[in-house]
C-alpha positions in Angstrom: -71.6 -34.2 3.5 -69.5 -34.4 0.7 -71.4 -31.7 -1.2 -71.0 -29.3 1.7 -67.5 -30.2 2.1 -66.8 -29.3 -1.3 -68.6 -26.0 -1.0 -66.7 -24.9 1.9 -63.4 -25.6 0.4 -64.4 -23.8 -2.6 -65.2 -20.8 -0.3 -62.1 -21.0 1.5 -60.0 -20.9 -1.5 -61.6 -18.4 -3.6 -62.4 -15.8 -1.0 -60.9 -13.2 -2.6 -63.6 -10.3 -3.1 -63.2 -10.2 -6.7 -65.8 -11.4 -9.4 -64.4 -14.1 -11.3 -61.6 -15.1 -9.2 -60.3 -18.7 -9.3 -59.5 -20.9 -6.6 -55.9 -21.3 -5.7 -53.8 -23.7 -3.5 -52.0 -20.9 -1.9 -52.9 -17.7 0.5 -50.6 -14.9 0.4 -50.5 -12.0 2.7 -48.0 -9.2 3.9 -47.4 -8.5 7.6 -47.1 -5.0 6.9 -46.6 -2.1 4.2 -43.3 -2.3 2.4 -40.7 0.1 4.1 -37.7 1.5 2.6 -34.1 2.9 3.8 -31.2 4.3 2.1 -28.4 1.7 2.4 -24.6 2.3 2.5 -24.4 0.8 -0.9 -25.8 4.1 -2.4 -29.5 2.5 -3.1 -32.7 2.6 -1.6 -33.9 -1.1 -0.2 -37.7 -1.8 -0.4 -38.2 -4.4 2.2 -41.4 -6.7 3.1 -42.2 -10.1 3.6 -44.7 -12.4 2.1 -46.5 -15.1 4.1 -47.4 -17.8 1.9 -49.7 -20.7 3.1 -50.6 -24.1 1.4 -54.4 -24.8 1.9 -54.4 -27.3 -0.6 -54.3 -31.2 -0.2 -50.4 -31.4 -2.1 -47.3 -30.0 -2.1 -47.1 -26.7 -3.8 -43.9 -25.8 -5.4 -43.2 -21.9 -6.0 -41.9 -21.2 -9.5 -41.6 -17.5 -9.8 -42.3 -13.8 -8.0 -42.7 -10.8 -10.0 -42.9 -7.4 -8.3 -43.8 -4.6 -10.0 -44.0 -0.9 -8.7 -45.8 2.4 -10.3 -45.6 0.5 -13.4 -42.1 -0.8 -13.7 -40.8 -4.2 -13.0 -38.8 -4.2 -9.9 -37.8 -7.7 -9.2 -38.0 -11.2 -10.7 -37.1 -14.3 -8.8 -37.5 -17.8 -10.4 -36.3 -21.3 -9.5 -33.2 -21.4 -7.2 -33.2 -17.6 -6.5 -36.8 -17.6 -5.3 -36.2 -20.6 -2.9 -33.1 -18.8 -1.6 -35.2 -16.2 -0.2 -38.0 -18.4 1.1 -38.1 -20.1 4.5 -40.0 -21.7 7.0 -41.1 -19.2 9.8 -37.8 -18.8 12.4 -35.2 -20.2 9.9 -34.1 -23.4 9.0 -33.3 -24.3 5.2 -34.3 -22.1 1.8 -37.1 -24.1 0.1 -39.5 -23.4 -2.9 -42.1 -26.2 -1.6 -44.4 -25.9 0.7 -46.2 -28.9 2.3 -50.0 -29.1 2.8 -51.4 -27.0 5.7 -47.6 -25.5 5.9 -46.4 -21.8 5.8 -43.3 -20.1 4.5 -42.1 -16.6 4.3 -40.5 -15.1 1.3 -38.2 -12.0 1.9 -38.6 -9.5 -0.8 -35.6 -7.1 -0.8 -35.7 -4.7 -3.5 -32.6 -2.7 -4.2 -33.8 0.2 -6.3 -31.5 1.8 -9.1 -29.2 4.3 -7.9 -30.5 6.7 -10.5 -33.6 6.5 -8.7 -32.1 8.5 -5.7 -34.4 8.6 -2.7 -37.5 8.3 -4.6 -39.7 4.9 -3.8 -42.7 3.5 -5.6 -46.4 4.4 -3.9 -47.3 0.7 -4.2 -46.1 -2.4 -5.7 -48.0 -5.5 -7.1 -46.8 -9.4 -6.5 -47.3 -11.9 -9.3 -46.8 -15.6 -7.7 -47.0 -18.7 -9.7 -46.5 -22.1 -8.5 -47.1 -26.1 -9.6 -48.9 -28.6 -7.8 -49.0 -32.1 -9.1 -51.5 -32.8 -11.8 -52.8 -36.1 -9.8 -53.4 -34.4 -6.4 -56.7 -34.9 -4.8 -59.2 -32.5 -5.7 -56.9 -31.1 -8.2 -60.0 -30.1 -10.5 -60.7 -27.4 -7.8 -57.8 -25.5 -8.5 -58.5 -22.9 -11.2 -55.3 -20.9 -11.4 -51.6 -21.4 -10.7 -51.1 -17.9 -10.6 -51.9 -15.4 -7.9 -51.6 -11.4 -8.3 -51.6 -10.5 -4.8 -51.3 -8.7 -2.4 -51.3 -5.1 -3.6 -49.3 -3.1 -1.1 -48.9 0.6 -0.5 -45.5 1.6 0.7 -45.2 3.1 4.1 -44.7 6.7 3.3 -43.1 7.6 6.9 -39.3 8.2 6.4 -36.9 6.5 8.1 -35.9 8.2 11.2 -32.4 9.7 11.1 -30.3 9.3 14.3 -26.9 9.9 15.9 -24.9 6.5 16.1 -25.3 4.5 19.2 -21.3 3.6 19.2 -18.0 5.7 18.6 -14.8 4.7 17.3 -13.6 2.6 14.6 -14.0 -1.1 13.6 -17.6 -1.7 13.9 -19.4 -4.3 12.2 -22.8 -4.7 11.1 -22.8 -8.8 11.9 -26.5 -9.2 11.6 -28.6 -7.1 9.6 -30.5 -5.8 6.6 -30.9 -6.3 3.9 -29.9 -8.6 1.2 -29.0 -11.6 2.9 -31.9 -14.0 3.6 -29.7 -16.0 6.0 -29.2 -13.2 8.5 -31.3 -14.1 11.6 -32.6 -10.7 11.9 -33.5 -10.6 8.5 -35.7 -13.9 8.8 -37.4 -13.5 11.9 -41.5 -13.3 11.7 -43.6 -13.7 14.7 -47.3 -14.1 15.1 -48.8 -11.5 17.9 -52.4 -11.4 18.7 -54.0 -12.6 15.4 -51.1 -10.9 13.1 -47.6 -11.0 12.1 -44.8 -8.8 13.1 -41.3 -8.4 11.8 -39.2 -7.3 15.2 -35.8 -7.3 13.6 -35.5 -6.4 9.8 -33.7 -3.2 10.2 -32.1 -3.9 13.6 -28.1 -4.3 13.7 -25.9 -6.6 15.8 -22.6 -4.7 16.2 -19.5 -6.3 17.0 -16.0 -4.6 16.9 -13.0 -5.5 15.1 -9.2 -4.8 16.1 -6.2 -5.8 13.5 -9.2 -7.6 11.7 -10.5 -9.9 14.3 -13.5 -9.8 16.4 -11.8 -11.3 19.7 -8.3 -12.3 21.0 -7.2 -15.5 22.1 -9.8 -18.4 21.8 -12.4 -15.8 22.5 -14.1 -17.7 25.4 -14.1 -15.1 27.9 -16.0 -11.7 27.4 -12.9 -9.4 27.9 -11.5 -11.3 25.0 -13.8 -9.2 22.8 -12.9 -5.7 22.1 -16.5 -4.7 21.8 -17.2 -5.7 25.5 -17.4 -2.7 27.9 -17.9 -0.1 25.0 -19.8 3.0 26.1 -23.3 3.2 24.6 -25.0 6.5 23.3 -28.4 8.0 23.1 -29.1 8.4 19.3 -31.5 11.2 19.8 -33.2 13.5 22.8 -35.9 11.4 24.0 -37.3 9.7 27.6 -36.3 6.4 29.0 -39.6 4.2 29.2 -37.9 1.1 30.7 -34.6 -0.3 31.6 -33.3 -3.9 32.9 -30.1 -3.9 34.7 -29.8 -7.3 36.9 -29.3 -10.0 34.7 -26.1 -11.7 34.5 -23.5 -11.7 31.4 -22.9 -15.3 30.0 -19.7 -16.9 28.6 -19.3 -16.6 25.1 -20.7 -19.2 23.2 -22.7 -20.7 26.2 -26.1 -21.3 26.0 -28.6 -18.6 27.4 -31.3 -19.5 30.2 -34.3 -17.8 28.7 -37.6 -18.6 30.0 -39.9 -15.9 28.8 -39.8 -13.5 26.0 -38.5 -10.5 28.0 -35.4 -12.5 28.6 -34.3 -12.2 25.0 -33.1 -8.7 25.6 -30.8 -9.3 28.5 -30.0 -5.9 30.3 -31.5 -3.1 28.0 -32.7 0.1 27.8 -35.5 1.9 25.8 -36.0 5.5 24.9 -38.9 6.9 23.5 -37.6 9.2 20.6 -40.5 10.1 18.7 -44.2 9.0 18.0 -44.1 5.4 17.3 -40.2 5.2 17.6 -38.1 3.5 20.5 -34.5 3.3 20.3 -33.7 -0.2 22.1 -30.5 -1.5 23.2 -29.8 -4.9 24.2 -27.5 -7.2 26.0 -25.9 -4.9 28.2 -23.8 -5.5 31.1 -25.3 -6.0 34.3 -25.0 -2.8 36.9 -24.0 -0.7 33.7 -27.2 1.0 33.0 -26.8 4.8 33.7 -30.2 5.9 33.2 -33.7 5.5 34.8 -37.4 5.1 33.7 -38.8 8.7 33.0 -35.7 10.4 32.8 -35.1 12.9 29.8 -31.8 11.8 27.7 -29.9 14.2 25.3 -28.1 12.9 22.0 -24.8 11.4 22.8 -25.3 10.8 26.5 -24.0 7.6 27.7 -26.8 5.3 28.6 -25.1 2.1 29.5 -22.1 -0.5 28.6 -22.3 -3.2 25.8 -22.1 -6.7 27.7 -23.1 -10.2 27.1 -26.5 -10.7 28.3 -29.8 -12.3 27.0 -30.3 -14.3 23.8 -26.4 -13.7 22.8 -23.5 -16.0 22.1 -20.9 -13.0 22.2 -20.6 -9.5 23.4 -22.4 -7.2 20.9 -24.8 -4.5 20.8 -28.5 -5.4 19.5 -29.7 -2.0 18.3 -32.9 -1.2 16.8 -35.9 1.2 16.4 -39.2 -0.3 17.2 -42.6 0.6 16.7 -43.6 0.0 20.8 -41.5 -0.1 23.6 -41.1 -3.7 23.2 -37.7 -5.4 21.5 -40.2 -7.8 19.9 -42.6 -5.1 18.4 -42.2 -4.1 14.6 -38.7 -3.1 13.4 -38.7 0.4 12.0 -36.1 1.9 9.5 -33.6 4.2 10.6 -30.5 5.9 9.1 -27.2 7.3 10.8 -26.4 11.0 10.3 -22.6 10.7 9.4 -20.0 7.8 9.3 -17.3 6.2 6.9 -17.5 2.8 5.5 -14.2 1.1 5.9 -15.2 -1.9 3.6 -17.0 -5.1 4.0 -16.0 -7.9 6.5 -15.8 -11.6 5.4 -16.0 -13.7 8.6 -14.8 -16.7 7.0 -11.4 -15.0 6.1 -11.3 -12.1 8.2 -10.8 -9.8 5.5 -12.2 -6.3 5.0 -12.4 -5.6 1.0 -13.6 -2.5 -0.6 -12.9 1.2 -0.7 -13.7 3.3 2.2 -16.3 6.1 1.5 -18.3 8.7 3.9 -21.9 8.1 4.2 -24.7 10.6 5.4 -28.3 9.5 6.2 -27.8 5.9 5.5 -27.8 2.3 7.0 -25.1 0.4 7.3 -25.8 -2.6 5.4 -25.0 -6.3 6.8 -21.4 -6.8 6.6 -20.2 -3.1 6.6 -17.4 -2.0 8.7 -17.7 1.2 9.8 -16.2 4.1 11.8 -18.2 6.5 13.9 -17.2 9.9 14.7 -15.9 10.4 18.4 -18.7 13.1 19.0 
């Protein structure tokens, strides 16, 4: 029986499909193809995740990740820098150590040089190095502590360009893409029907600043938040595929009452704006939805009001483009056609820093404070 067990283990570790491949302690895969978006920092960001599972008998520690694209080195992370972008699924603290029979997610954000313009590599390779204890049980089975996988082809579909879902000044991307691994949107990876999905990589949580503050008083009432009640606009011509309009708002910082996945979006509107492209607006005020299923809408049409329903701790708009008519389906990259960046918001100090500039066809990055045209 022992000999059979060893054969099975070797088969598991070495099932790479390449002659001469060595058994490794880690299995590495990606939820999908790398996707790209032009950010408000003037650079194209290439985004994807690596799902890394330890199938060995002892802890494995990631030591380096090198990403190359079209023959060029795009990214190198080592030690603490690699640990900072590696987390267990659904968050908790960063780590480079993977316990046996455990999985982590390494969040890959590659900011291409500004000189590259909007060009992206056609494919990327990943080279991961790790360490395991020399005295680990069955250590002699491991033939390599270097993994050269997976080879990924970049999604060639360009980000969809949309009109803004909001209007006016002082709107902040409080939670979104791309470079902050602690952002909840960026580090959410779910398992769905035998595969992985990343539902929020490019989605944005919008709040609004007035006099540098997101709320007045102690912020314990929805009306304390200047974002509350703001009109929400159709970002493109399309057809409404679903609405929810009967869930209550909750007080800021209250625990939401969530009983099923469908509750997370609260009151919401989903509009099909193209093949495999659905604009999703979540956390609307109850009774504020102004469209119905099957209705054709035009760009700029009011579809509801910003609220505080569903999985939320304060009034904000969760907005994203999804692959399917489901807020928990794969997040798709999008760019807003025109806006002005006022600066970057620091939540700890309530300061906005940076030089204002105009943007066209880009995604406001996390922390961006932007002004949106009135029409």
